[in-house]
Phi, psi and omega in degrees: 000123178297137176297136178295135177280336180255135179281339191277181177206202204280166194278263196305164180302137182295126186286136180282148176210155178276141180240135173296151181305320179297320180292320176300312182296322171298322177296318181301316181292316181294327180265002176058051174232139181205170178075189185296342177280357185302310186294323178293318176297318178306315181299312178299324181286325178297316178301320178302312182296321180293316178298317179298317179296318179297315178300319177303309183296318181295329180280000181076019180282145177274106180267112187262340173194138177087203010277160174245164173280126181210159173256121172271130181259004177128173184249007176225138183295157176215160173291321173221144190256156171273197185289330178083191181231125179284148177188194181252127181241140178197176177258114182239116189058239177249040184214151167276123182244145180217142174223121182281159180273310183256354183206143178259004185310324184252011180298144176148189181230147178239111177298137178297334180289340174278341185284132183254337182199142175239130180220144167263119187231179172242124181251155174269136179244173181299158178061030174075008182277162177222153183213146173288141183213162174261126176247111182254107176274129185209159176271142178216168176302335182265011178103194179292135181230153173223106178276127184236125182234140176237157177155169187299315185267015181301320178304320180290323177295316178301318177296324183294315182296313176307317178292311184296323185261002185049045177251133176299141176256118182262143182238114178271004177070229181275009179232203179233161179247025173227184179209139185088199007275171178207153176292136177213163176245125176288130182245148180247133183254127180272186186290347179265359181087005180278142179256136177228143183294141176253294180200161179262156178179190180267133177252132182216136175256106175278171180305334186233002188202154175254130179236140172244126183055030170071353185240322186275122190240137165239111176293141179302323188288349177261355181283140183246328185199150176235139172231145174236127182251121174249113179077172176060227188299126172091350186261130173236300175232011181196205178245151188260131169253116181255132183240118169267132183208170173263125179290169183306330179273002181091356177296127175298130187222164177218140175232148177236140178226119176278110187210144179296143179059045183302328181295327175293321179296317177299316179295328175293320177292322181293329178294336180257340180220134183279092183237149169292133180236130180236131181251126183251132178239093183065239177276347184271160174212148180232125178272129178250000000 
């Protein structure tokens, strides 16, 4: 996420409003606040949002929505998320902006023109809790990123971003629309069909693409076939996922990834793209 060049955020006093008990409980869970300290925390957080709003306006920024109180859980996806950083999030000019209260690690702006997908998902939090969240997939100089935010007003922020950026807003309901990431070994196949290790990195399935090390992309629409090898050929310390796809110039290509639970990866891809999948067990094979 590019660092914000302006430290400020939005103007007039943050309006007070009444919350139904259920809404308050949901906000407490999403913002990871509980117990008798909730009201004190709520006051401190409201003050932070007001200060950010005032600073944005004084800096002459065009505030199109918010800011709202939200928790940023990071800029890379995870199977389960930590507590994150509370801060103020809003739509400023043509960008999603965030400024944390206790930490500036996620402070910055994401230009809407960089965003490739907006989704409402349900994420896992500490202590077995779950929360609705906004997942903003975008391109950056550091590769593919997924900024994840939770909070009571996240659906409204997501709708504002969708409208401003003319981006469809996808809703994954009680689940997620991605898979991973996980450590994997990229494999190279020679002319004799033998696989040799190339390098290790992160493997991640975004809603429309498979990424290795956040930069190397295989779009789902270019995939033609999937193979999963258990034992025998291609197996060293895990299972091999083989992907046939068309390169950007149209040349038929294949990539291999040695990753735990390769069958689950293949099934996750098949759920998003209607592809033939073959599972190999030694000399046996099963077409799915």
